[in-house]
Backbone atoms as SQL, in Angstrom:
CREATE TABLE atoms (id INTEGER PRIMARY KEY, chain TEXT, resi INTEGER, resn TEXT, atom TEXT, x REAL, y REAL, z REAL);
INSERT INTO atoms VALUES
  (1, 'A', 1, 'MET', 'N', 20.454, -13.617, 20.215),
  (2, 'A', 1, 'MET', 'CA', 21.349, -13.482, 19.081),
  (3, 'A', 1, 'MET', 'C', 21.028, -12.181, 18.350),
  (4, 'A', 2, 'ALA', 'N', 22.015, -11.347, 18.200),
  (5, 'A', 2, 'ALA', 'CA', 21.838, -10.059, 17.540),
  (6, 'A', 2, 'ALA', 'C', 21.943, -10.207, 16.032),
  (7, 'A', 3, 'ALA', 'N', 21.247, -9.337, 15.330),
  (8, 'A', 3, 'ALA', 'CA', 21.331, -9.315, 13.871),
  (9, 'A', 3, 'ALA', 'C', 22.705, -8.784, 13.474),
  (10, 'A', 4, 'PRO', 'N', 23.256, -9.277, 12.392),
  (11, 'A', 4, 'PRO', 'CA', 24.543, -8.756, 11.914),
  (12, 'A', 4, 'PRO', 'C', 24.468, -7.260, 11.655),
  (13, 'A', 5, 'ALA', 'N', 25.497, -6.555, 12.073),
  (14, 'A', 5, 'ALA', 'CA', 25.530, -5.098, 11.931),
  (15, 'A', 5, 'ALA', 'C', 25.390, -4.655, 10.479),
  (16, 'A', 6, 'GLU', 'N', 25.883, -5.490, 9.532),
  (17, 'A', 6, 'GLU', 'CA', 25.800, -5.084, 8.123),
  (18, 'A', 6, 'GLU', 'C', 24.357, -4.997, 7.621),
  (19, 'A', 7, 'TRP', 'N', 23.417, -5.640, 8.328),
  (20, 'A', 7, 'TRP', 'CA', 22.001, -5.522, 7.943),
  (21, 'A', 7, 'TRP', 'C', 21.529, -4.083, 8.114),
  (22, 'A', 8, 'PHE', 'N', 22.186, -3.360, 8.996),
  (23, 'A', 8, 'PHE', 'CA', 21.767, -2.000, 9.323),
  (24, 'A', 8, 'PHE', 'C', 22.873, -1.004, 8.997),
  (25, 'A', 9, 'GLY', 'N', 23.574, -1.230, 7.885),
  (26, 'A', 9, 'GLY', 'CA', 24.716, -0.417, 7.523),
  (27, 'A', 9, 'GLY', 'C', 24.422, 1.069, 7.387),
  (28, 'A', 10, 'ASP', 'N', 23.165, 1.424, 7.108),
  (29, 'A', 10, 'ASP', 'CA', 22.826, 2.831, 6.938),
  (30, 'A', 10, 'ASP', 'C', 22.287, 3.449, 8.220),
  (31, 'A', 11, 'THR', 'N', 22.359, 2.711, 9.330),
  (32, 'A', 11, 'THR', 'CA', 21.823, 3.193, 10.602),
  (33, 'A', 11, 'THR', 'C', 22.949, 3.596, 11.541),
  (34, 'A', 12, 'ASP', 'N', 22.791, 4.748, 12.153),
  (35, 'A', 12, 'ASP', 'CA', 23.757, 5.225, 13.135),
  (36, 'A', 12, 'ASP', 'C', 23.889, 4.184, 14.248),
  (37, 'A', 13, 'PRO', 'N', 25.102, 3.826, 14.660),
  (38, 'A', 13, 'PRO', 'CA', 25.288, 2.786, 15.680),
  (39, 'A', 13, 'PRO', 'C', 24.540, 3.053, 16.987),
  (40, 'A', 14, 'GLN', 'N', 24.491, 4.310, 17.432),
  (41, 'A', 14, 'GLN', 'CA', 23.769, 4.621, 18.668),
  (42, 'A', 14, 'GLN', 'C', 22.262, 4.422, 18.479),
  (43, 'A', 15, 'THR', 'N', 21.779, 4.790, 17.329),
  (44, 'A', 15, 'THR', 'CA', 20.359, 4.597, 17.029),
  (45, 'A', 15, 'THR', 'C', 20.030, 3.119, 16.973),
  (46, 'A', 16, 'LEU', 'N', 20.894, 2.337, 16.361),
  (47, 'A', 16, 'LEU', 'CA', 20.693, 0.895, 16.286),
  (48, 'A', 16, 'LEU', 'C', 20.677, 0.279, 17.678),
  (49, 'A', 17, 'GLU', 'N', 21.592, 0.699, 18.539),
  (50, 'A', 17, 'GLU', 'CA', 21.627, 0.169, 19.907),
  (51, 'A', 17, 'GLU', 'C', 20.342, 0.512, 20.657),
  (52, 'A', 18, 'LEU', 'N', 19.838, 1.710, 20.479),
  (53, 'A', 18, 'LEU', 'CA', 18.569, 2.098, 21.111),
  (54, 'A', 18, 'LEU', 'C', 17.427, 1.239, 20.588),
  (55, 'A', 19, 'TYR', 'N', 17.406, 1.027, 19.302),
  (56, 'A', 19, 'TYR', 'CA', 16.374, 0.185, 18.662),
  (57, 'A', 19, 'TYR', 'C', 16.405, -1.233, 19.245),
  (58, 'A', 20, 'VAL', 'N', 17.594, -1.812, 19.323),
  (59, 'A', 20, 'VAL', 'CA', 17.739, -3.167, 19.853),
  (60, 'A', 20, 'VAL', 'C', 17.313, -3.203, 21.321),
  (61, 'A', 21, 'GLU', 'N', 17.722, -2.219, 22.088),
  (62, 'A', 21, 'GLU', 'CA', 17.367, -2.185, 23.508),
  (63, 'A', 21, 'GLU', 'C', 15.856, -2.067, 23.707),
  (64, 'A', 22, 'LEU', 'N', 15.201, -1.270, 22.901),
  (65, 'A', 22, 'LEU', 'CA', 13.734, -1.153, 22.994),
  (66, 'A', 22, 'LEU', 'C', 13.059, -2.488, 22.703),
  (67, 'A', 23, 'HIS', 'N', 13.575, -3.212, 21.732),
  (68, 'A', 23, 'HIS', 'CA', 13.002, -4.524, 21.403),
  (69, 'A', 23, 'HIS', 'C', 13.278, -5.551, 22.497),
  (70, 'A', 24, 'ARG', 'N', 14.410, -5.446, 23.136),
  (71, 'A', 24, 'ARG', 'CA', 14.724, -6.379, 24.228),
  (72, 'A', 24, 'ARG', 'C', 13.743, -6.217, 25.394),
  (73, 'A', 25, 'LYS', 'N', 13.226, -5.020, 25.561),
  (74, 'A', 25, 'LYS', 'CA', 12.317, -4.744, 26.676),
  (75, 'A', 25, 'LYS', 'C', 10.883, -5.219, 26.405),
  (76, 'A', 26, 'LEU', 'N', 10.583, -5.572, 25.162),
  (77, 'A', 26, 'LEU', 'CA', 9.238, -6.027, 24.833),
  (78, 'A', 26, 'LEU', 'C', 8.988, -7.419, 25.412),
  (79, 'A', 27, 'THR', 'N', 7.745, -7.665, 25.812),
  (80, 'A', 27, 'THR', 'CA', 7.373, -9.014, 26.228),
  (81, 'A', 27, 'THR', 'C', 7.242, -9.881, 24.982),
  (82, 'A', 28, 'GLN', 'N', 7.154, -11.187, 25.184),
  (83, 'A', 28, 'GLN', 'CA', 6.977, -12.085, 24.044),
  (84, 'A', 28, 'GLN', 'C', 5.678, -11.769, 23.314),
  (85, 'A', 29, 'GLY', 'N', 4.637, -11.457, 24.050),
  (86, 'A', 29, 'GLY', 'CA', 3.359, -11.110, 23.425),
  (87, 'A', 29, 'GLY', 'C', 3.461, -9.847, 22.582),
  (88, 'A', 30, 'GLU', 'N', 4.195, -8.861, 23.085),
  (89, 'A', 30, 'GLU', 'CA', 4.389, -7.617, 22.333),
  (90, 'A', 30, 'GLU', 'C', 5.203, -7.871, 21.066),
  (91, 'A', 31, 'ARG', 'N', 6.205, -8.736, 21.171),
  (92, 'A', 31, 'ARG', 'CA', 7.013, -9.069, 19.991),
  (93, 'A', 31, 'ARG', 'C', 6.157, -9.772, 18.940),
  (94, 'A', 32, 'LEU', 'N', 5.322, -10.697, 19.392),
  (95, 'A', 32, 'LEU', 'CA', 4.447, -11.404, 18.462),
  (96, 'A', 32, 'LEU', 'C', 3.462, -10.434, 17.806),
  (97, 'A', 33, 'THR', 'N', 2.953, -9.503, 18.586),
  (98, 'A', 33, 'THR', 'CA', 2.062, -8.477, 18.024),
  (99, 'A', 33, 'THR', 'C', 2.777, -7.690, 16.943),
  (100, 'A', 34, 'ARG', 'N', 4.038, -7.340, 17.176),
  (101, 'A', 34, 'ARG', 'CA', 4.825, -6.606, 16.170),
  (102, 'A', 34, 'ARG', 'C', 4.974, -7.416, 14.889),
  (103, 'A', 35, 'VAL', 'N', 5.191, -8.723, 15.033),
  (104, 'A', 35, 'VAL', 'CA', 5.327, -9.585, 13.853),
  (105, 'A', 35, 'VAL', 'C', 4.041, -9.537, 13.034),
  (106, 'A', 36, 'PHE', 'N', 2.893, -9.676, 13.710),
  (107, 'A', 36, 'PHE', 'CA', 1.620, -9.637, 12.995),
  (108, 'A', 36, 'PHE', 'C', 1.383, -8.270, 12.354),
  (109, 'A', 37, 'GLU', 'N', 1.773, -7.210, 13.030),
  (110, 'A', 37, 'GLU', 'CA', 1.634, -5.870, 12.463),
  (111, 'A', 37, 'GLU', 'C', 2.481, -5.722, 11.198),
  (112, 'A', 38, 'LEU', 'N', 3.695, -6.242, 11.241),
  (113, 'A', 38, 'LEU', 'CA', 4.561, -6.172, 10.056),
  (114, 'A', 38, 'LEU', 'C', 4.000, -7.002, 8.911),
  (115, 'A', 39, 'CYS', 'N', 3.426, -8.152, 9.229),
  (116, 'A', 39, 'CYS', 'CA', 2.799, -8.981, 8.189),
  (117, 'A', 39, 'CYS', 'C', 1.624, -8.240, 7.547),
  (118, 'A', 40, 'ASP', 'N', 0.797, -7.609, 8.380),
  (119, 'A', 40, 'ASP', 'CA', -0.335, -6.841, 7.857),
  (120, 'A', 40, 'ASP', 'C', 0.149, -5.683, 6.986),
  (121, 'A', 41, 'PHE', 'N', 1.212, -5.013, 7.434),
  (122, 'A', 41, 'PHE', 'CA', 1.763, -3.895, 6.673),
  (123, 'A', 41, 'PHE', 'C', 2.288, -4.365, 5.323),
  (124, 'A', 42, 'GLN', 'N', 3.016, -5.485, 5.328),
  (125, 'A', 42, 'GLN', 'CA', 3.557, -6.030, 4.079),
  (126, 'A', 42, 'GLN', 'C', 2.426, -6.379, 3.126),
  (127, 'A', 43, 'ARG', 'N', 1.368, -6.981, 3.648),
  (128, 'A', 43, 'ARG', 'CA', 0.220, -7.335, 2.810),
  (129, 'A', 43, 'ARG', 'C', -0.430, -6.073, 2.230),
  (130, 'A', 44, 'SER', 'N', -0.564, -5.041, 3.039),
  (131, 'A', 44, 'SER', 'CA', -1.179, -3.803, 2.536),
  (132, 'A', 44, 'SER', 'C', -0.325, -3.180, 1.431),
  (133, 'A', 45, 'LEU', 'N', 0.995, -3.290, 1.539),
  (134, 'A', 45, 'LEU', 'CA', 1.865, -2.795, 0.468),
  (135, 'A', 45, 'LEU', 'C', 1.667, -3.599, -0.812),
  (136, 'A', 46, 'GLN', 'N', 1.553, -4.918, -0.681),
  (137, 'A', 46, 'GLN', 'CA', 1.336, -5.769, -1.849),
  (138, 'A', 46, 'GLN', 'C', -0.007, -5.431, -2.514),
  (139, 'A', 47, 'VAL', 'N', -1.054, -5.278, -1.712),
  (140, 'A', 47, 'VAL', 'CA', -2.375, -4.943, -2.255),
  (141, 'A', 47, 'VAL', 'C', -2.318, -3.588, -2.959),
  (142, 'A', 48, 'ALA', 'N', -1.670, -2.616, -2.337),
  (143, 'A', 48, 'ALA', 'CA', -1.562, -1.288, -2.952),
  (144, 'A', 48, 'ALA', 'C', -0.819, -1.363, -4.280),
  (145, 'A', 49, 'ASN', 'N', 0.223, -2.179, -4.347),
  (146, 'A', 49, 'ASN', 'CA', 0.973, -2.325, -5.584),
  (147, 'A', 49, 'ASN', 'C', 0.121, -2.963, -6.677),
  (148, 'A', 50, 'VAL', 'N', -0.627, -4.017, -6.325),
  (149, 'A', 50, 'VAL', 'CA', -1.506, -4.661, -7.310),
  (150, 'A', 50, 'VAL', 'C', -2.546, -3.661, -7.802),
  (151, 'A', 51, 'ARG', 'N', -3.134, -2.913, -6.887),
  (152, 'A', 51, 'ARG', 'CA', -4.155, -1.926, -7.289),
  (153, 'A', 51, 'ARG', 'C', -3.562, -0.833, -8.183),
  (154, 'A', 52, 'ALA', 'N', -2.314, -0.454, -7.921),
  (155, 'A', 52, 'ALA', 'CA', -1.659, 0.560, -8.760),
  (156, 'A', 52, 'ALA', 'C', -1.374, 0.007, -10.152),
  (157, 'A', 53, 'MET', 'N', -0.987, -1.262, -10.211),
  (158, 'A', 53, 'MET', 'CA', -0.669, -1.871, -11.507),
  (159, 'A', 53, 'MET', 'C', -1.927, -2.202, -12.308),
  (160, 'A', 54, 'TYR', 'N', -3.008, -2.521, -11.614),
  (161, 'A', 54, 'TYR', 'CA', -4.265, -2.934, -12.258),
  (162, 'A', 54, 'TYR', 'C', -5.418, -2.136, -11.653),
  (163, 'A', 55, 'PRO', 'N', -5.523, -0.851, -11.979),
  (164, 'A', 55, 'PRO', 'CA', -6.535, 0.003, -11.337),
  (165, 'A', 55, 'PRO', 'C', -7.984, -0.436, -11.584),
  (166, 'A', 56, 'GLU', 'N', -8.222, -1.184, -12.630),
  (167, 'A', 56, 'GLU', 'CA', -9.582, -1.641, -12.932),
  (168, 'A', 56, 'GLU', 'C', -9.901, -2.995, -12.289),
  (169, 'A', 57, 'ALA', 'N', -8.947, -3.576, -11.567),
  (170, 'A', 57, 'ALA', 'CA', -9.137, -4.909, -10.985),
  (171, 'A', 57, 'ALA', 'C', -10.220, -4.891, -9.912),
  (172, 'A', 58, 'THR', 'N', -11.030, -5.936, -9.925),
  (173, 'A', 58, 'THR', 'CA', -12.034, -6.112, -8.880),
  (174, 'A', 58, 'THR', 'C', -11.343, -6.591, -7.608),
  (175, 'A', 59, 'ASP', 'N', -12.068, -6.578, -6.506),
  (176, 'A', 59, 'ASP', 'CA', -11.499, -7.098, -5.257),
  (177, 'A', 59, 'ASP', 'C', -11.095, -8.558, -5.417),
  (178, 'A', 60, 'HIS', 'N', -11.905, -9.327, -6.132),
  (179, 'A', 60, 'HIS', 'CA', -11.585, -10.739, -6.363),
  (180, 'A', 60, 'HIS', 'C', -10.285, -10.890, -7.149),
  (181, 'A', 61, 'GLU', 'N', -10.131, -10.082, -8.185),
  (182, 'A', 61, 'GLU', 'CA', -8.900, -10.161, -8.984),
  (183, 'A', 61, 'GLU', 'C', -7.688, -9.762, -8.148),
  (184, 'A', 62, 'VAL', 'N', -7.843, -8.765, -7.296),
  (185, 'A', 62, 'VAL', 'CA', -6.729, -8.360, -6.424),
  (186, 'A', 62, 'VAL', 'C', -6.343, -9.519, -5.514),
  (187, 'A', 63, 'ARG', 'N', -7.332, -10.198, -4.921),
  (188, 'A', 63, 'ARG', 'CA', -7.044, -11.364, -4.073),
  (189, 'A', 63, 'ARG', 'C', -6.326, -12.453, -4.861),
  (190, 'A', 64, 'CYS', 'N', -6.774, -12.691, -6.092),
  (191, 'A', 64, 'CYS', 'CA', -6.145, -13.715, -6.931),
  (192, 'A', 64, 'CYS', 'C', -4.708, -13.347, -7.268),
  (193, 'A', 65, 'ARG', 'N', -4.497, -12.107, -7.648),
  (194, 'A', 65, 'ARG', 'CA', -3.139, -11.668, -7.975),
  (195, 'A', 65, 'ARG', 'C', -2.233, -11.736, -6.743),
  (196, 'A', 66, 'LEU', 'N', -2.766, -11.377, -5.605),
  (197, 'A', 66, 'LEU', 'CA', -1.994, -11.454, -4.372),
  (198, 'A', 66, 'LEU', 'C', -1.657, -12.909, -4.042),
  (199, 'A', 67, 'ALA', 'N', -2.622, -13.797, -4.197),
  (200, 'A', 67, 'ALA', 'CA', -2.372, -15.221, -3.953),
  (201, 'A', 67, 'ALA', 'C', -1.286, -15.744, -4.889),
  (202, 'A', 68, 'ALA', 'N', -1.343, -15.331, -6.143),
  (203, 'A', 68, 'ALA', 'CA', -0.331, -15.783, -7.102),
  (204, 'A', 68, 'ALA', 'C', 1.060, -15.277, -6.707),
  (205, 'A', 69, 'ARG', 'N', 1.138, -14.050, -6.232),
  (206, 'A', 69, 'ARG', 'CA', 2.415, -13.507, -5.794),
  (207, 'A', 69, 'ARG', 'C', 2.951, -14.235, -4.565),
  (208, 'A', 70, 'LEU', 'N', 2.071, -14.456, -3.610),
  (209, 'A', 70, 'LEU', 'CA', 2.506, -15.002, -2.329),
  (210, 'A', 70, 'LEU', 'C', 2.700, -16.514, -2.348),
  (211, 'A', 71, 'TYR', 'N', 1.840, -17.212, -3.071),
  (212, 'A', 71, 'TYR', 'CA', 1.820, -18.669, -2.980),
  (213, 'A', 71, 'TYR', 'C', 2.152, -19.378, -4.287),
  (214, 'A', 72, 'GLY', 'N', 2.254, -18.621, -5.361),
  (215, 'A', 72, 'GLY', 'CA', 2.601, -19.209, -6.640),
  (216, 'A', 72, 'GLY', 'C', 1.402, -19.487, -7.526),
  (217, 'A', 73, 'ARG', 'N', 1.706, -19.703, -8.777),
  (218, 'A', 73, 'ARG', 'CA', 0.695, -19.888, -9.819),
  (219, 'A', 73, 'ARG', 'C', -0.190, -21.104, -9.556),
  (220, 'A', 74, 'GLU', 'N', 0.437, -22.241, -9.235),
  (221, 'A', 74, 'GLU', 'CA', -0.341, -23.473, -9.070),
  (222, 'A', 74, 'GLU', 'C', -1.385, -23.351, -7.972),
  (223, 'A', 75, 'LEU', 'N', -0.994, -22.771, -6.850),
  (224, 'A', 75, 'LEU', 'CA', -1.952, -22.634, -5.757),
  (225, 'A', 75, 'LEU', 'C', -3.050, -21.621, -6.097),
  (226, 'A', 76, 'ALA', 'N', -2.695, -20.566, -6.809),
  (227, 'A', 76, 'ALA', 'CA', -3.708, -19.592, -7.229),
  (228, 'A', 76, 'ALA', 'C', -4.750, -20.263, -8.121),
  (229, 'A', 77, 'ILE', 'N', -4.290, -21.138, -8.991),
  (230, 'A', 77, 'ILE', 'CA', -5.224, -21.867, -9.866),
  (231, 'A', 77, 'ILE', 'C', -6.099, -22.799, -9.034),
  (232, 'A', 78, 'LYS', 'N', -5.479, -23.549, -8.116),
  (233, 'A', 78, 'LYS', 'CA', -6.247, -24.486, -7.289),
  (234, 'A', 78, 'LYS', 'C', -7.228, -23.767, -6.362),
  (235, 'A', 79, 'ALA', 'N', -6.790, -22.708, -5.740),
  (236, 'A', 79, 'ALA', 'CA', -7.612, -22.021, -4.741),
  (237, 'A', 79, 'ALA', 'C', -8.691, -21.139, -5.361),
  (238, 'A', 80, 'TYR', 'N', -8.361, -20.471, -6.472),
  (239, 'A', 80, 'TYR', 'CA', -9.279, -19.486, -7.039),
  (240, 'A', 80, 'TYR', 'C', -9.749, -19.820, -8.448),
  (241, 'A', 81, 'GLY', 'N', -9.166, -20.864, -9.050),
  (242, 'A', 81, 'GLY', 'CA', -9.511, -21.154, -10.434),
  (243, 'A', 81, 'GLY', 'C', -9.070, -20.023, -11.350),
  (244, 'A', 82, 'TRP', 'N', -7.984, -19.367, -10.976),
  (245, 'A', 82, 'TRP', 'CA', -7.501, -18.178, -11.675),
  (246, 'A', 82, 'TRP', 'C', -6.035, -18.356, -12.015),
  (247, 'A', 83, 'ASP', 'N', -5.697, -18.189, -13.266),
  (248, 'A', 83, 'ASP', 'CA', -4.335, -18.370, -13.740),
  (249, 'A', 83, 'ASP', 'C', -3.716, -17.021, -14.087),
  (250, 'A', 84, 'PRO', 'N', -2.673, -16.603, -13.382),
  (251, 'A', 84, 'PRO', 'CA', -2.067, -15.301, -13.675),
  (252, 'A', 84, 'PRO', 'C', -1.455, -15.212, -15.064),
  (253, 'A', 85, 'GLU', 'N', -1.126, -16.359, -15.669),
  (254, 'A', 85, 'GLU', 'CA', -0.563, -16.335, -17.031),
  (255, 'A', 85, 'GLU', 'C', -1.657, -16.109, -18.074),
  (256, 'A', 86, 'VAL', 'N', -2.889, -16.429, -17.746),
  (257, 'A', 86, 'VAL', 'CA', -4.013, -16.197, -18.659),
  (258, 'A', 86, 'VAL', 'C', -4.510, -14.765, -18.537),
  (259, 'A', 87, 'HIS', 'N', -4.321, -14.165, -17.345),
  (260, 'A', 87, 'HIS', 'CA', -4.784, -12.801, -17.075),
  (261, 'A', 87, 'HIS', 'C', -3.600, -11.914, -16.697),
  (262, 'A', 88, 'PRO', 'N', -2.678, -11.676, -17.623),
  (263, 'A', 88, 'PRO', 'CA', -1.474, -10.887, -17.271),
  (264, 'A', 88, 'PRO', 'C', -1.765, -9.425, -16.994);
């Protein structure tokens, strides 16, 4: 099943077709590796954003803030004993 063309409205149609064809040639293992790479990249962007917003934050605080963003306030409190509303 192909992604709707409107998802890639700013992409040249020939470029999009090449992109799709390259992905079709990947093995399932290669596709799964790409998914994990994208997850790692997304996490690194989130960490960089937290560090930019809170430059004095310790590594622990960055983990707590990331947990609150990804999993919500309640889980951050349960997992880390840290409330993002108390430490804005």
